[in-house]
C-alpha positions as CSV (number, residue, x, y, z in Angstrom):
1,M,0.1,-0.4,0.0
2,T,1.0,3.4,-0.8
3,I,1.2,6.2,2.3
4,N,-1.4,7.6,1.3
5,E,-3.8,4.3,0.9
6,I,-2.3,3.9,4.8
7,Q,-3.1,7.1,5.9
8,D,-6.8,7.1,4.0
9,E,-6.7,4.1,6.0
10,V,-5.9,5.3,9.5
11,I,-9.3,8.6,8.9
12,E,-11.5,5.9,8.0
13,E,-10.8,3.7,10.7
14,F,-10.7,7.2,13.1
15,S,-14.5,8.0,11.6
16,D,-15.9,5.1,13.7
17,F,-15.9,8.0,16.3
18,T,-16.8,11.0,17.3
19,D,-16.5,11.0,20.6
20,W,-12.6,11.9,21.5
21,M,-12.1,9.7,24.7
22,D,-13.4,7.1,22.4
23,K,-10.0,8.2,19.4
24,Y,-7.9,8.3,22.4
25,Q,-8.7,4.8,23.5
26,L,-8.1,3.9,20.0
27,L,-5.0,5.3,20.3
28,I,-3.9,3.5,23.1
29,D,-4.8,0.2,22.0
30,L,-3.0,0.3,19.1
31,G,0.0,2.0,20.6
32,N,-0.5,-1.7,23.1
33,D,-0.6,-3.4,20.3
34,Q,2.7,-2.4,18.8
35,E,5.6,-4.7,19.3
36,P,7.3,-3.8,22.4
37,L,11.2,-2.6,21.7
38,D,14.1,-4.0,22.1
39,E,15.4,-3.5,25.4
40,R,19.2,-2.8,24.4
41,Y,17.8,-0.1,21.5
42,K,15.8,1.5,25.1
43,T,19.6,4.0,24.7
44,E,19.8,8.0,25.1
45,Q,20.4,7.9,21.4
46,N,17.7,6.7,20.6
47,L,15.7,9.3,22.4
48,I,13.2,11.9,20.3
49,D,14.7,15.3,21.9
50,G,11.4,17.8,22.0
51,C,8.8,15.2,23.4
52,Q,8.0,15.7,27.4
53,S,7.3,11.8,27.1
54,R,10.4,9.4,27.1
55,V,10.1,8.0,23.4
56,W,12.5,6.0,21.9
57,L,12.9,4.9,17.4
58,V,15.1,3.0,15.7
59,A,14.7,2.5,11.9
60,D,16.1,-0.5,9.9
61,Y,16.7,0.1,6.5
62,R,17.1,-2.6,3.9
63,D,16.4,-2.7,0.7
64,G,15.8,0.2,0.3
65,Q,12.5,0.3,2.3
66,L,12.8,1.9,6.1
67,S,11.2,0.1,9.1
68,F,10.9,1.7,12.4
69,T,10.0,0.6,15.8
70,A,8.9,2.5,18.4
71,E,7.9,2.5,22.2
72,S,7.1,5.5,24.9
73,D,6.3,5.4,28.1
74,A,3.2,7.3,27.3
75,L,0.7,5.3,26.2
76,I,-1.2,8.4,23.9
77,V,1.7,9.0,23.1
78,K,2.8,5.6,22.6
79,G,0.2,5.3,20.4
80,I,0.8,8.5,18.0
81,V,4.2,6.0,16.9
82,A,2.3,3.6,16.5
83,L,-0.1,5.5,14.1
84,L,3.1,7.2,12.7
85,I,5.5,3.8,12.1
86,R,2.0,2.5,10.2
87,V,2.0,4.7,8.1
88,L,5.7,5.2,6.9
89,S,7.3,2.3,7.8
90,G,8.0,0.0,4.8
91,H,8.4,2.8,2.6
92,T,11.2,4.3,0.6
93,P,13.6,7.2,2.2
94,Q,12.1,9.3,-0.7
95,E,8.4,8.2,-0.3
96,I,8.7,9.3,3.2
97,L,10.9,12.2,2.4
98,D,7.7,13.3,-0.1
99,A,4.5,12.4,2.4
100,D,2.6,15.2,2.9
101,L,1.2,13.3,6.9
102,Y,-2.8,15.2,6.3
103,F,-4.3,12.3,8.5
104,I,-2.6,14.0,11.5
105,D,-4.5,16.8,10.3
106,R,-7.7,15.6,8.6
107,I,-8.9,13.2,12.1
108,G,-8.4,15.7,14.0
109,L,-5.1,14.4,16.0
110,R,-3.3,17.7,15.8
111,E,-6.5,19.9,17.4
112,H,-6.6,17.8,20.2
113,L,-3.4,16.9,21.4
114,S,-2.0,19.1,24.1
115,P,0.8,21.8,23.0
116,T,3.7,19.6,24.2
117,R,2.2,16.1,22.8
118,S,2.2,18.0,19.5
119,N,5.6,19.1,19.8
120,G,6.3,15.9,20.4
121,L,4.1,15.0,17.2
122,L,6.4,17.6,15.0
123,A,9.6,15.7,16.8
124,M,8.5,12.2,15.8
125,V,7.5,13.1,12.7
126,K,11.2,15.4,12.0
127,Q,13.6,12.4,13.3
128,I,11.6,10.0,11.1
129,K,12.5,12.0,8.1
130,A,15.8,12.5,9.1
131,Y,16.5,9.0,9.5
132,A,14.9,9.6,5.4
133,L,17.3,12.2,4.5
134,A,20.0,10.4,6.2
135,Y,19.1,6.5,4.7
136,G,19.0,7.8,1.4
137,N,22.2,9.5,0.6
138,L,23.3,6.4,1.3
139,P,24.0,4.0,-1.3
140,L,21.9,0.9,-2.2
141,A,23.2,-2.5,-0.2
142,P,20.9,-5.6,1.2
143,S,20.6,-4.7,4.6
144,Q,22.4,-1.6,6.3
145,G,20.7,-2.6,9.4
146,R,19.4,-0.2,12.6
147,G,20.4,3.1,13.2
148,T,20.1,6.6,14.5
149,V,20.6,9.6,13.4
150,D,20.7,13.2,14.5
151,A,18.3,14.6,13.1
152,N,19.7,17.7,15.1
């Protein structure tokens, strides 16, 4: 599926709910359904700067595509990063860099987040795009493995 097709799927899922308490519960469920990040990746280097809660993000570059794994110590934030991973994982660095993440506004996420969570969302997107930029500049190799990239 393309990034836009996945975004449309997310929008459809969230449109089933009108009450934001139900949407928050959906976010929590998405975060809880996400596979936990291996403890060895919960390092200072993988923490995202700009998030009030702790969010670890790791990229895996294989066969020209980036896949992400992440975890957070906050339930709603864990769901937010799970959404970002769902939408952006399994795509090329260029597809990620070119992506217009319209689902964030269409599901009403940005307007229903506190300012600190909204800043954290922007920091997560910035870090994912930093990975895409860094890996997009590498020659294509069958397996680059996991890594971290400094977004600053």
